[in-house]
C-alpha positions, 0 to 999 in steps of 0.5 A, a space after each residue: 539305800 532302801 530298807 530291803 537293800 539294808 536288810 540284804 546288806 546285813 545278811 550278806 556273808 561279807 557283812 556277817 564276817 565283819 560283824 563276827 570280827 566286831 564281836 571278837 574285838 568287843 570280847 578282846 576289849 572286855 577281856 582287857 578291862 576285866 584283867 585290869 591290864 590298863 588300870 593305871 592308865 585311864 586314857 587307855 581304859 577310856 579308849 577301850 571303852 569307847 571302841 567297845 561302844 562304837 563296835 556295839 553301835 555298828 552291830 545295833 545299826 537299824 535302817 532309818 527312813 530318809 525324809 525328803 
């Protein structure tokens, strides 16, 4: 995949829907953390934090030029 293809992929409607779903999941995770739903279960709390961070990394993806 080259830089132009990557840019087209990020703008594609299916990709945009996927990104929207990630935003929703981030919001849901933040809401769970804010309400303290899992305050007694640190493993669940860390799982939610990890998911949120993973979703954000996908949303922040940038093209990286491959070196031959």
